[in-house]
C-alpha positions as CSV (number, residue, x, y, z in Angstrom):
1,X,-11.5,-32.0,40.5
2,X,-9.8,-34.1,38.0
3,X,-8.6,-33.5,34.7
4,X,-6.6,-35.7,32.3
5,X,-3.3,-34.8,33.7
6,X,-3.6,-32.5,36.5
7,X,-6.0,-31.9,39.4
8,X,-6.6,-29.7,42.8
9,X,-8.4,-29.8,46.0
10,X,-9.3,-27.5,48.5
11,X,-8.8,-28.6,52.0
12,X,-10.9,-26.9,55.1
13,X,-9.9,-26.8,58.6
14,X,-6.4,-26.6,58.4
15,X,-4.3,-24.3,61.1
16,X,-2.8,-21.8,58.4
17,X,-6.4,-22.0,56.5
18,X,-7.7,-23.8,53.8
19,X,-5.2,-25.3,51.6
20,X,-5.2,-25.7,48.0
21,X,-3.3,-28.8,46.7
22,X,-2.5,-29.2,43.0
23,X,-1.0,-32.0,41.7
24,X,-0.1,-33.8,38.5
25,X,1.4,-31.9,35.2
26,X,0.8,-28.2,35.1
27,X,1.4,-27.5,31.6
28,X,-0.2,-25.3,28.9
29,X,-1.9,-28.8,27.6
30,X,-3.5,-29.6,31.1
31,X,-4.1,-26.1,32.7
32,X,-7.3,-25.2,30.6
33,X,-9.8,-26.9,32.7
34,X,-8.0,-26.3,35.8
35,X,-7.7,-22.7,35.5
36,X,-11.4,-22.5,34.6
37,X,-12.2,-24.4,37.7
38,X,-10.1,-22.0,40.1
39,X,-11.3,-18.9,38.6
40,X,-15.1,-20.0,39.8
41,X,-14.0,-21.5,43.0
42,X,-13.6,-19.3,46.0
43,X,-9.9,-19.0,46.4
44,X,-9.6,-15.5,48.1
45,X,-9.1,-17.0,51.7
46,X,-6.7,-19.5,50.9
47,X,-3.7,-19.9,53.4
48,X,-1.8,-22.1,51.8
49,X,-1.1,-23.3,48.0
50,X,0.7,-26.9,48.3
51,X,2.8,-28.1,45.2
52,X,4.1,-30.9,46.3
53,X,2.2,-33.3,44.2
54,X,3.4,-31.3,41.1
55,X,5.7,-33.5,38.8
56,X,6.0,-31.1,35.6
57,X,5.3,-27.3,35.3
58,X,5.8,-24.6,32.8
59,X,5.2,-21.2,32.4
60,X,1.3,-21.4,31.9
61,X,1.0,-23.6,35.0
62,X,3.4,-21.3,37.0
63,X,1.3,-18.3,36.0
64,X,-1.9,-19.8,37.3
65,X,0.0,-20.7,40.7
66,X,1.4,-17.3,40.9
67,X,-1.8,-15.5,40.2
68,X,-3.7,-17.7,42.6
69,X,-1.2,-16.9,45.5
70,X,-1.3,-13.1,44.4
71,X,-5.2,-12.8,44.5
72,X,-5.4,-14.8,47.7
73,X,-2.5,-14.1,49.6
74,X,-1.8,-17.6,50.3
75,X,1.6,-18.9,51.4
76,X,3.3,-21.3,48.7
77,X,4.6,-24.6,50.2
78,X,6.3,-27.7,48.6
79,X,7.2,-26.3,45.2
80,X,10.5,-27.6,43.9
81,X,13.4,-25.4,42.4
82,X,12.3,-25.4,39.1
83,X,8.6,-24.4,39.8
84,X,10.0,-21.5,42.1
85,X,12.1,-20.0,39.5
86,X,9.2,-20.3,37.0
87,X,6.8,-18.5,39.7
88,X,9.2,-15.9,40.5
89,X,10.1,-15.2,36.6
90,X,6.2,-14.9,35.8
91,X,5.3,-12.9,38.7
92,X,8.0,-10.3,38.0
93,X,6.8,-9.8,34.3
94,X,3.4,-9.1,35.4
95,X,1.6,-6.3,33.9
96,X,-0.8,-3.4,35.1
97,X,-2.6,-2.7,31.9
98,X,-6.4,-3.5,31.9
99,X,-7.4,-6.6,30.2
100,X,-10.2,-4.6,28.3
101,X,-8.5,-1.3,27.1
102,X,-10.6,1.7,27.3
103,X,-12.9,2.7,24.6
104,X,-12.9,6.5,23.9
105,X,-16.1,7.7,22.6
106,X,-17.3,8.7,19.0
107,X,-16.6,12.2,19.5
108,X,-13.1,11.3,20.6
109,X,-12.3,8.9,18.1
110,X,-13.2,11.0,15.3
111,X,-10.9,14.0,15.5
112,X,-8.2,11.8,16.8
113,X,-8.4,9.6,13.5
114,X,-8.5,13.1,11.3
115,X,-5.4,14.2,13.3
116,X,-3.8,11.3,13.0
117,X,-4.1,11.7,9.0
118,X,-3.3,15.0,8.8
119,X,0.0,14.3,10.5
120,X,0.7,11.3,8.5
121,X,-0.1,13.3,5.3
122,X,2.2,16.0,6.3
123,X,4.9,13.5,7.1
124,X,4.5,11.8,3.8
125,X,4.7,14.8,1.6
126,X,7.7,16.0,3.3
127,X,9.3,12.4,2.8
128,X,8.3,12.6,-0.9
129,X,9.7,16.1,-1.5
130,X,13.0,14.8,0.3
131,X,13.0,11.9,-2.1
132,X,12.5,14.0,-5.0
133,X,15.5,16.2,-3.7
134,X,17.7,13.2,-3.8
135,X,16.8,12.0,-7.1
136,X,17.2,15.6,-8.6
137,X,20.6,15.5,-7.0
138,X,21.6,12.2,-8.2
139,X,20.3,13.1,-11.8
140,X,22.6,16.7,-11.4
141,X,25.5,14.2,-10.4
142,X,24.9,11.9,-13.4
143,X,24.9,15.0,-15.8
144,X,28.3,16.3,-14.5
145,X,29.7,12.5,-14.3
146,X,28.2,10.7,-17.4
147,X,30.2,7.7,-16.5
148,X,27.9,7.1,-13.7
149,X,25.0,7.2,-15.5
150,X,23.5,3.7,-15.9
151,X,22.3,3.6,-19.8
152,X,21.5,-0.3,-20.1
153,X,19.2,0.2,-17.0
154,X,17.4,2.9,-18.8
155,X,16.8,1.2,-21.9
156,X,15.6,-1.7,-20.1
157,X,13.0,0.2,-18.1
158,X,12.1,2.1,-21.4
159,X,11.2,-1.2,-22.8
160,X,9.2,-2.3,-19.9
161,X,7.3,1.1,-19.4
162,X,6.9,1.7,-23.2
163,X,7.4,-1.0,-25.2
164,X,5.5,-3.8,-23.2
165,X,2.8,-1.2,-22.6
166,X,1.7,-0.6,-26.3
167,X,-0.6,-3.6,-26.5
168,X,-2.8,-2.8,-23.4
169,X,-2.7,1.1,-23.9
170,X,-3.8,0.4,-27.4
171,X,-6.4,-1.7,-26.8
172,X,-7.8,0.5,-23.9
173,X,-7.6,3.6,-26.4
174,X,-9.2,2.0,-29.2
175,X,-12.5,0.9,-26.8
176,X,-12.5,4.5,-25.6
177,X,-12.2,6.1,-28.7
178,X,-15.4,3.9,-29.9
179,X,-17.1,4.7,-26.8
180,X,-16.7,8.7,-27.2
181,X,-17.7,8.5,-30.5
182,X,-20.5,6.5,-30.3
183,X,-22.0,8.2,-27.1
184,X,-21.1,11.7,-28.4
185,X,-22.8,10.8,-31.7
186,X,-26.1,9.6,-29.8
187,X,-26.3,12.9,-28.2
188,X,-25.2,15.3,-30.9
189,X,-27.9,13.5,-33.0
190,X,-30.4,15.0,-31.3
191,X,-29.6,18.5,-32.8
192,X,-28.7,17.0,-36.1
193,X,-25.0,17.6,-35.4
194,X,-23.7,14.1,-36.0
195,X,-20.7,15.5,-37.8
196,X,-19.2,17.1,-35.0
197,X,-18.5,13.8,-33.4
198,X,-15.3,14.1,-35.3
199,X,-14.4,17.3,-33.2
200,X,-15.5,15.9,-30.0
201,X,-13.7,12.3,-30.4
202,X,-10.3,14.2,-31.9
203,X,-10.2,16.9,-29.2
204,X,-11.0,14.8,-26.0
205,X,-8.6,12.1,-27.3
206,X,-5.6,14.5,-28.1
207,X,-6.3,16.9,-25.0
208,X,-7.7,14.8,-22.2
209,X,-8.5,11.2,-22.3
210,X,-5.4,9.9,-24.3
211,X,-3.0,10.9,-21.8
212,X,-5.0,10.8,-18.8
213,X,-6.0,7.2,-19.3
214,X,-2.6,6.2,-20.3
215,X,-1.5,7.6,-17.0
216,X,-4.0,5.8,-15.0
217,X,-2.8,2.6,-16.8
218,X,1.0,3.3,-16.5
219,X,0.2,4.1,-12.8
220,X,-1.2,0.6,-12.6
221,X,0.9,-1.5,-14.4
222,X,4.5,0.0,-14.0
223,X,4.1,2.3,-10.8
224,X,3.1,-0.8,-9.1
225,X,5.9,-2.7,-10.6
226,X,8.2,-0.2,-9.3
227,X,6.8,-0.1,-5.6
228,X,7.0,-4.2,-5.7
229,X,10.2,-4.5,-7.0
230,X,12.0,-1.9,-4.7
231,X,10.2,-3.0,-1.9
232,X,11.1,-6.6,-2.2
233,X,14.8,-5.4,-2.6
234,X,14.5,-3.4,0.6
235,X,12.9,-6.4,2.5
236,X,15.7,-9.0,1.0
237,X,18.2,-6.5,2.2
238,X,19.7,-6.1,-1.7
239,X,19.5,-2.5,-1.2
240,X,21.7,-2.5,1.9
241,X,24.3,-4.9,0.3
242,X,24.0,-2.1,-2.9
243,X,25.2,0.6,-0.5
244,X,27.9,-1.8,1.5
245,X,29.5,-2.2,-1.9
246,X,29.3,1.7,-2.6
247,X,26.7,1.5,-5.2
248,X,23.7,4.1,-5.1
249,X,20.4,2.8,-5.0
250,X,19.2,6.2,-6.6
251,X,21.4,5.8,-9.4
252,X,20.9,2.2,-10.1
253,X,17.3,1.9,-9.1
254,X,15.5,5.2,-9.2
255,X,16.7,7.4,-11.6
256,X,16.3,5.1,-14.6
257,X,12.6,4.2,-13.8
258,X,12.1,8.1,-13.5
259,X,13.9,8.9,-17.0
260,X,12.2,6.1,-18.7
261,X,8.6,7.2,-17.3
262,X,9.3,10.8,-18.1
263,X,10.7,10.0,-21.4
264,X,7.6,7.4,-22.6
265,X,4.7,9.2,-21.2
266,X,4.6,11.6,-23.9
267,X,5.0,9.0,-26.4
268,X,2.4,6.6,-25.2
269,X,0.0,9.4,-24.5
270,X,0.2,10.3,-28.4
271,X,0.2,6.8,-29.3
272,X,-3.0,6.5,-27.2
273,X,-4.9,9.6,-28.8
274,X,-3.9,8.2,-32.2
275,X,-5.5,4.9,-31.5
276,X,-8.4,6.5,-29.9
277,X,-9.0,8.5,-33.0
278,X,-8.8,5.2,-35.0
279,X,-11.5,3.9,-32.8
280,X,-13.6,6.6,-33.4
281,X,-13.2,6.8,-37.1
282,X,-14.0,2.7,-37.1
283,X,-17.4,3.1,-35.1
284,X,-18.4,5.8,-37.4
285,X,-17.7,4.3,-40.3
286,X,-19.9,1.2,-39.1
287,X,-22.8,3.1,-37.4
288,X,-22.6,6.7,-38.6
289,X,-22.2,6.4,-42.1
290,X,-19.0,8.8,-42.0
291,X,-16.4,7.2,-44.1
292,X,-13.2,6.2,-42.2
293,X,-10.5,8.6,-44.1
294,X,-13.1,11.3,-44.4
295,X,-13.4,11.2,-40.5
296,X,-9.2,11.6,-40.4
297,X,-9.2,14.1,-42.9
298,X,-11.5,16.1,-40.8
299,X,-9.8,15.7,-37.8
300,X,-6.9,17.4,-39.3
301,X,-9.2,20.5,-40.0
302,X,-11.0,20.6,-36.9
303,X,-8.5,19.8,-34.0
304,X,-6.0,22.6,-33.1
305,X,-2.5,21.6,-32.9
306,X,-2.3,23.4,-29.7
307,X,-4.6,20.1,-28.4
308,X,-1.7,17.8,-29.4
309,X,0.8,20.4,-27.2
310,X,-1.2,20.1,-24.4
311,X,-1.4,16.6,-24.3
312,X,2.4,16.3,-24.7
313,X,3.1,18.7,-22.1
314,X,1.3,16.7,-19.5
315,X,3.1,13.5,-20.3
316,X,6.5,14.1,-18.7
317,X,4.6,15.7,-15.4
318,X,2.5,12.4,-15.2
319,X,5.3,10.1,-15.7
320,X,7.3,11.7,-13.1
321,X,4.5,11.7,-10.4
322,X,4.1,7.9,-11.3
323,X,7.6,6.9,-11.2
324,X,8.2,8.9,-7.8
325,X,5.4,7.5,-6.4
326,X,6.2,3.9,-7.1
327,X,10.2,4.5,-6.3
328,X,9.3,6.4,-2.7
329,X,6.8,3.6,-1.5
330,X,8.9,1.0,-2.6
331,X,12.0,2.5,-0.5
332,X,9.6,2.9,2.4
333,X,9.0,-0.9,2.9
334,X,9.8,-2.7,5.7
335,X,8.7,-5.5,8.1
336,X,7.3,-8.2,6.0
337,X,5.8,-9.2,2.5
338,X,2.6,-7.6,3.4
339,X,4.2,-4.3,3.9
340,X,5.3,-4.7,0.1
341,X,1.6,-5.3,-0.9
342,X,0.6,-2.2,1.1
343,X,3.2,-0.2,-0.1
344,X,2.3,-1.1,-3.7
345,X,-1.3,-0.3,-3.3
346,X,-0.5,3.1,-1.7
347,X,1.8,3.9,-4.8
348,X,-1.1,3.2,-7.4
349,X,-3.7,5.1,-5.1
350,X,-1.6,7.8,-5.0
351,X,-0.1,8.1,-8.2
352,X,-3.8,8.0,-9.8
353,X,-4.8,10.5,-7.3
354,X,-2.2,12.9,-8.1
355,X,-2.4,12.4,-11.6
356,X,-6.3,13.6,-11.5
357,X,-5.5,16.4,-9.4
358,X,-2.6,17.8,-11.8
359,X,-5.0,17.2,-15.0
360,X,-7.6,19.4,-13.3
361,X,-4.8,21.9,-12.6
362,X,-3.7,22.0,-16.2
363,X,-7.2,22.3,-17.7
364,X,-7.8,25.2,-15.5
365,X,-4.3,26.8,-16.5
366,X,-4.5,26.3,-20.1
367,X,-7.9,27.9,-20.3
368,X,-6.6,31.0,-18.4
369,X,-3.8,31.2,-20.8
370,X,-6.2,31.0,-23.7
371,X,-5.5,27.4,-24.8
372,X,-9.1,26.1,-24.3
């Protein structure tokens, strides 16, 4: 049976049993058809496998010969020294694993998957707590030795986290304020209480949505940047190089990002709330016949000061969560550039999830202490 550069024949009636005679070039480029034909032919009762006509052989050809000899129990003859070495090497590396792995039932796979996720969550939680402890230790060392603190890096991160976010946070907040006022007015109009649109917009913006939407925006913008930057530095071994020359990555990379997020989140949250109120005042002036400055004056009367303090208290906590998630995931990146993307995604998802969970906790807490 001929192929382009390799062929085999099976000769019957030999004294030692049927003889499989291989000839030509047995390489990865020529063995496809020969391998298929050998699998279909009856080679279980071979007596001899003759390689005297083989001119070139590689590991693929050697593997086909070794498998045929093993399955048939035949004796190998006519092989060159190179062929014998290759056949011996591939025979020694043979594995016992099944070609098709066993597939567990859904009743087993489901609990296994849940168990793996629980263990991964526990390990991840311990890792984050350890990372937080290392960051606090670094912060304490910087307080004791102010000359170690990298002020320039902090100012740069403040610019990236805070100043560069003003445009997108402002636009988002303005549109949210418009939506709150417009939708709130539609519902309150049914009861003849359109004037309370001011209360609704002011309290929601200052207490909840201003800081919450800002945190989500910062998590997607700055948290992902932290993970991607540090993850790329980890892959290119820049972090290892920093340790080699005696520079602490926690001091140079993590601490400035964490402090910038903690410092800027309350300011961004307050800025977001003010812009949302302006958005509500704008739509009210255009649609609800409530004058723009009357809306702003009324805000000062109906929104208690504690609502502003609630939003400001949440800010540093949200900033800490976002920065820790981004820096921690960046430090865990290893292997390939795909891992950087995976860690960046995890950083954003974890930060947003924890922000929403903590916001719910704060809502219950402030209600219990009488700041509802």
